[in-house]
N, CA, C and O of each residue as an XYZ file, in Angstrom:
408
protein
N     -22.297     79.415    -15.889
C     -23.594     79.466    -16.535
C     -24.436     78.240    -16.207
O     -25.645     78.256    -16.438
N     -23.843     77.192    -15.683
C     -24.508     75.908    -15.437
C     -24.968     75.246    -16.731
O     -25.873     74.411    -16.700
N     -24.374     75.594    -17.854
C     -24.724     74.985    -19.137
C     -23.445     74.512    -19.810
O     -22.618     75.330    -20.213
N     -23.270     73.172    -19.938
C     -22.017     72.657    -20.489
C     -21.693     73.154    -21.891
O     -20.521     73.230    -22.260
N     -22.702     73.492    -22.670
C     -22.392     73.946    -24.037
C     -21.694     75.301    -24.034
O     -21.063     75.676    -25.023
N     -21.803     76.041    -22.926
C     -21.063     77.297    -22.772
C     -19.844     77.109    -21.868
O     -18.744     77.559    -22.190
N     -20.055     76.438    -20.729
C     -18.996     76.293    -19.725
C     -17.770     75.562    -20.256
O     -16.644     76.030    -20.087
N     -17.982     74.427    -20.890
C     -16.858     73.584    -21.309
C     -15.963     74.286    -22.327
O     -14.746     74.288    -22.144
N     -16.507     74.887    -23.397
C     -15.617     75.588    -24.339
C     -14.877     76.769    -23.701
O     -13.708     77.008    -24.006
N     -15.551     77.501    -22.824
C     -14.886     78.629    -22.154
C     -13.779     78.146    -21.228
O     -12.693     78.724    -21.194
N     -14.060     77.080    -20.473
C     -13.039     76.549    -19.572
C     -11.879     75.936    -20.348
O     -10.731     76.023    -19.911
N     -12.160     75.323    -21.485
C     -11.084     74.772    -22.320
C     -10.098     75.875    -22.698
O      -8.885     75.678    -22.625
N     -10.608     77.017    -23.096
C      -9.748     78.149    -23.462
C      -9.044     78.701    -22.229
O      -7.829     78.901    -22.240
N      -9.805     78.947    -21.167
C      -9.249     79.567    -19.960
C      -8.133     78.729    -19.346
O      -7.122     79.273    -18.903
N      -8.310     77.415    -19.318
C      -7.312     76.549    -18.693
C      -6.033     76.426    -19.511
O      -5.015     75.952    -19.006
N      -6.080     76.843    -20.755
C      -4.877     76.815    -21.596
C      -4.176     78.168    -21.638
O      -3.119     78.306    -22.254
N      -4.767     79.165    -20.982
C      -4.158     80.495    -20.908
C      -3.402     80.642    -19.595
O      -3.710     79.944    -18.629
N      -2.417     81.537    -19.539
C      -1.649     81.728    -18.303
C      -2.396     82.619    -17.301
O      -1.895     83.671    -16.904
N      -3.587     82.190    -16.902
C      -4.395     82.948    -15.949
C      -4.035     82.543    -14.525
O      -3.662     81.397    -14.272
N      -4.147     83.481    -13.608
C      -3.805     83.207    -12.215
C      -4.828     82.301    -11.543
O      -4.481     81.561    -10.623
N      -6.075     82.345    -11.982
C      -7.130     81.606    -11.293
C      -8.255     81.304    -12.271
O      -8.703     82.189    -13.000
N      -8.711     80.061    -12.287
C      -9.871     79.668    -13.092
C     -10.789     78.862    -12.180
O     -10.390     77.827    -11.647
N     -12.009     79.335    -12.006
C     -12.970     78.650    -11.149
C     -14.304     78.486    -11.842
O     -14.634     79.221    -12.773
N     -15.074     77.501    -11.372
C     -16.398     77.250    -11.943
C     -17.342     76.767    -10.847
O     -16.966     75.975     -9.982
N     -18.570     77.262    -10.904
C     -19.592     76.852     -9.947
C     -20.225     75.546    -10.396
O     -20.048     75.110    -11.533
N     -20.964     74.933     -9.487
C     -21.704     73.723     -9.817
C     -21.524     72.659     -8.756
O     -20.655     72.762     -7.890
N     -22.351     71.646     -8.835
C     -22.275     70.534     -7.893
C     -21.055     69.667     -8.200
O     -20.398     69.844     -9.226
N     -20.766     68.744     -7.313
C     -19.665     67.805     -7.566
C     -19.960     66.965     -8.815
O     -19.063     66.702     -9.616
N     -21.218     66.548     -8.972
C     -21.594     65.765    -10.152
C     -21.400     66.579    -11.429
O     -20.876     66.074    -12.423
N     -21.825     67.844    -11.396
C     -21.622     68.726    -12.551
C     -20.141     68.869    -12.845
O     -19.723     68.824    -14.002
N     -19.346     69.043    -11.793
C     -17.908     69.202    -11.995
C     -17.281     67.931    -12.565
O     -16.432     68.003    -13.454
N     -17.692     66.773    -12.061
C     -17.155     65.513    -12.593
C     -17.459     65.386    -14.085
O     -16.598     64.979    -14.864
N     -18.688     65.735    -14.482
C     -19.065     65.691    -15.895
C     -18.250     66.695    -16.704
O     -17.795     66.392    -17.807
N     -18.072     67.882    -16.155
C     -17.305     68.946    -16.827
C     -15.861     68.494    -17.045
O     -15.317     68.666    -18.136
N     -15.245     67.926    -16.026
C     -13.856     67.460    -16.129
C     -13.755     66.339    -17.165
O     -12.799     66.297    -17.940
N     -14.730     65.437    -17.182
C     -14.748     64.360    -18.184
C     -14.777     64.949    -19.591
O     -14.032     64.508    -20.466
N     -15.627     65.936    -19.809
C     -15.731     66.565    -21.133
C     -14.436     67.293    -21.506
O     -13.996     67.240    -22.654
N     -13.832     67.970    -20.529
C     -12.579     68.683    -20.792
C     -11.452     67.702    -21.109
O     -10.610     67.966    -21.969
N     -11.445     66.581    -20.414
C     -10.438     65.540    -20.681
C     -10.614     64.991    -22.102
O      -9.634     64.739    -22.804
N     -11.871     64.809    -22.515
C     -12.152     64.325    -23.875
C     -11.680     65.323    -24.935
O     -11.386     64.937    -26.066
N     -11.610     66.604    -24.569
C     -11.121     67.634    -25.489
C      -9.595     67.722    -25.500
O      -9.015     68.522    -26.234
N      -8.950     66.884    -24.673
C      -7.498     66.815    -24.697
C      -6.775     67.600    -23.628
O      -5.552     67.724    -23.684
N      -7.498     68.141    -22.645
C      -6.800     68.852    -21.576
C      -6.006     67.860    -20.734
O      -6.448     66.739    -20.484
N      -4.839     68.291    -20.308
C      -3.948     67.435    -19.531
C      -4.328     67.472    -18.056
O      -5.103     68.325    -17.625
N      -3.775     66.539    -17.289
C      -3.995     66.542    -15.843
C      -3.503     67.845    -15.229
O      -4.139     68.387    -14.326
N      -2.372     68.351    -15.716
C      -1.827     69.609    -15.188
C      -2.775     70.772    -15.465
O      -2.975     71.627    -14.601
N      -3.354     70.810    -16.650
C      -4.307     71.879    -16.976
C      -5.567     71.748    -16.124
O      -6.074     72.747    -15.613
N      -6.070     70.535    -15.969
C      -7.282     70.317    -15.180
C      -7.058     70.598    -13.699
O      -7.989     70.997    -12.999
N      -5.841     70.397    -13.217
C      -5.531     70.665    -11.811
C      -5.642     72.152    -11.481
O      -5.770     72.514    -10.312
N      -5.595     73.003    -12.481
C      -5.712     74.449    -12.263
C      -7.157     74.887    -12.035
O      -7.403     76.009    -11.593
N      -8.110     74.009    -12.333
C      -9.524     74.347    -12.214
C      -9.975     74.258    -10.761
O      -9.902     73.194    -10.146
N     -10.436     75.365    -10.222
C     -10.991     75.410     -8.868
C     -12.497     75.187     -8.996
O     -13.251     76.110     -9.304
N     -12.917     73.952     -8.756
C     -14.336     73.646     -8.906
C     -14.683     72.414     -8.084
O     -13.897     71.467     -8.049
N     -15.798     72.397     -7.443
C     -16.695     73.528     -7.279
C     -15.997     74.677     -6.547
O     -15.268     74.458     -5.579
N     -16.224     75.878     -7.013
C     -15.576     77.067     -6.483
C     -16.178     77.448     -5.129
O     -17.363     77.230     -4.877
N     -15.348     78.015     -4.273
C     -15.815     78.526     -2.985
C     -15.269     77.741     -1.813
O     -14.809     76.609     -1.960
N     -15.328     78.367     -0.640
C     -14.939     77.713      0.603
C     -16.195     77.244      1.324
O     -17.269     77.820      1.153
N     -16.059     76.204      2.125
C     -17.188     75.688      2.895
C     -17.459     76.613      4.077
O     -16.832     76.499      5.130
N     -18.397     77.522      3.885
C     -18.810     78.424      4.969
C     -20.269     78.159      5.344
O     -20.859     78.910      6.120
N     -20.846     77.094      4.792
C     -22.239     76.779      5.063
C     -23.210     77.670      4.305
O     -24.342     77.867      4.746
N     -22.785     78.207      3.179
C     -23.602     79.148      2.404
C     -24.921     78.515      1.979
O     -24.970     77.356      1.567
N     -25.992     79.306      2.087
C     -27.320     78.871      1.653
C     -27.946     79.838      0.655
O     -28.772     79.433     -0.163
N     -27.566     81.096      0.715
C     -28.162     82.113     -0.151
C     -27.164     82.511     -1.237
O     -25.971     82.235     -1.107
N     -27.636     83.156     -2.306
C     -26.703     83.644     -3.329
C     -25.657     84.600     -2.755
O     -24.497     84.576     -3.165
N     -26.069     85.434     -1.814
C     -25.121     86.384     -1.210
C     -24.044     85.651     -0.425
O     -22.868     86.010     -0.494
N     -24.438     84.633      0.316
C     -23.464     83.850      1.078
C     -22.542     83.067      0.142
O     -21.351     82.924      0.415
N     -23.089     82.567     -0.948
C     -22.266     81.871     -1.940
C     -21.234     82.822     -2.530
O     -20.082     82.441     -2.741
N     -21.644     84.058     -2.796
C     -20.706     85.060     -3.325
C     -19.569     85.310     -2.339
O     -18.415     85.443     -2.746
N     -19.884     85.376     -1.054
C     -18.846     85.567     -0.031
C     -17.910     84.363     -0.010
O     -16.696     84.524      0.117
N     -18.462     83.164     -0.132
C     -17.661     81.944     -0.164
C     -16.678     81.959     -1.331
O     -15.513     81.596     -1.173
N     -17.152     82.378     -2.499
C     -16.304     82.458     -3.692
C     -15.243     83.535     -3.510
O     -14.071     83.312     -3.815
N     -15.651     84.709     -3.011
C     -14.693     85.797     -2.784
C     -13.618     85.362     -1.792
O     -12.445     85.693     -1.966
N     -14.006     84.630     -0.761
C     -13.041     84.156      0.234
C     -12.015     83.220     -0.402
O     -10.828     83.295     -0.086
N     -12.465     82.340     -1.296
C     -11.512     81.446     -1.965
C     -10.559     82.227     -2.861
O      -9.365     81.934     -2.906
N     -11.083     83.217     -3.569
C     -10.230     84.045     -4.428
C      -9.162     84.767     -3.610
O      -7.999     84.817     -4.010
N      -9.553     85.320     -2.475
C      -8.597     86.024     -1.613
C      -7.553     85.045     -1.082
O      -6.361     85.351     -1.080
N      -7.991     83.875     -0.634
C      -7.052     82.870     -0.124
C      -6.063     82.448     -1.205
O      -4.872     82.296     -0.935
N      -6.552     82.261     -2.421
C      -5.664     81.871     -3.522
C      -4.671     82.976     -3.842
O      -3.499     82.709     -4.108
N      -5.137     84.207     -3.815
C      -4.253     85.326     -4.156
C      -3.123     85.490     -3.151
O      -1.978     85.730     -3.534
N      -3.439     85.362     -1.874
C      -2.458     85.668     -0.834
C      -1.874     84.434     -0.156
O      -1.092     84.568      0.785
N      -2.230     83.252     -0.604
C      -1.648     82.036     -0.039
C      -2.297     81.581      1.248
O      -1.675     80.863      2.031
N      -3.526     81.979      1.482
C      -4.234     81.557      2.693
C      -4.778     80.147      2.555
O      -4.932     79.629      1.449
N      -5.066     79.535      3.693
C      -5.572     78.160      3.696
C      -7.093     78.090      3.710
O      -7.669     77.069      3.335
N      -7.740     79.153      4.134
C      -9.187     79.124      4.295
C      -9.606     78.575      5.647
O     -10.798     78.485      5.938
N      -8.636     78.205      6.478
C      -8.936     77.675      7.811
C      -9.270     78.815      8.775
O      -8.933     79.972      8.526
N      -9.935     78.469      9.873
C     -10.231     79.462     10.904
C      -8.923     79.961     11.511
O      -8.038     79.169     11.835
N      -8.808     81.277     11.662
C      -7.574     81.865     12.196
C      -7.245     81.333     13.585
O      -6.071     81.173     13.916
N      -8.244     81.058     14.393
C      -7.981     80.564     15.751
C      -7.369     79.169     15.745
O      -6.846     78.720     16.765
N      -7.426     78.488     14.624
C      -6.868     77.137     14.530
C      -5.488     77.107     13.862
O      -4.927     76.034     13.637
N      -4.947     78.283     13.549
C      -3.676     78.365     12.831
C      -2.610     78.979     13.729
O      -2.836     80.002     14.374
N      -1.450     78.340     13.759
C      -0.298     78.915     14.451
C       0.458     79.790     13.469
O       0.390     79.577     12.258
N       1.168     80.761     13.982
C       1.986     81.600     13.118
C       1.275     82.880     12.731
O       0.222     83.211     13.276
N       1.865     83.601     11.779
C       1.335     84.913     11.407
C      -0.031     84.816     10.723
O      -0.337     83.843     10.034
N      -0.827     85.840     10.933
C      -2.147     85.914     10.307
C      -2.028     86.385      8.867
O      -2.720     85.875      7.986
N      -1.161     87.350      8.625
C      -1.017     87.922      7.287
C       0.106     87.221      6.535
O       1.148     86.898      7.105
N      -0.122     86.993      5.255
C       0.853     86.310      4.401
C       1.535     87.331      3.507
O       0.886     88.226      2.965
N       2.831     87.197      3.357
C       3.597     88.080      2.473
C       3.924     87.332      1.190
O       5.081     86.999      0.934
N       2.903     87.070      0.389
C       3.061     86.360     -0.875
C       2.928     87.364     -1.994
O       1.961     88.125     -2.036
N       3.893     87.378     -2.908
C       3.848     88.298     -4.044
C       3.378     87.543     -5.279
O       4.073     86.661     -5.784
N       2.189     87.900     -5.761
C       1.647     87.289     -6.977
C       1.602     88.300     -8.104
O       0.806     88.166     -9.033
N       2.449     89.306     -8.027
C       2.490     90.303     -9.082
C       1.299     91.236     -9.077
O       0.992     91.867    -10.088
N       0.626     91.327     -7.943
C      -0.564     92.193     -7.852
C      -0.194     93.643     -7.744
O      -1.074     94.500     -7.660
């Protein structure tokens, strides 16, 4: 939402639940402020480490549509154990056989 009065309480709850993925949009400065507020609410380093923020992969996104693709790409990489690196720069198999209970 880009509004700490909504984001911080929601993230506080989400990071304490056994969710597979928790991400939040925003600049690095926004994220630093968000993490500071979450820490003040008592979240542990382990809980904060689960937060994917700023969310998305660096694909050079400029438009909302490109940002959505960047976020979707990170979600897919997290689900299947991908690195987000260019396939031509990776040795080994392209497809990952990771079971996340999907």
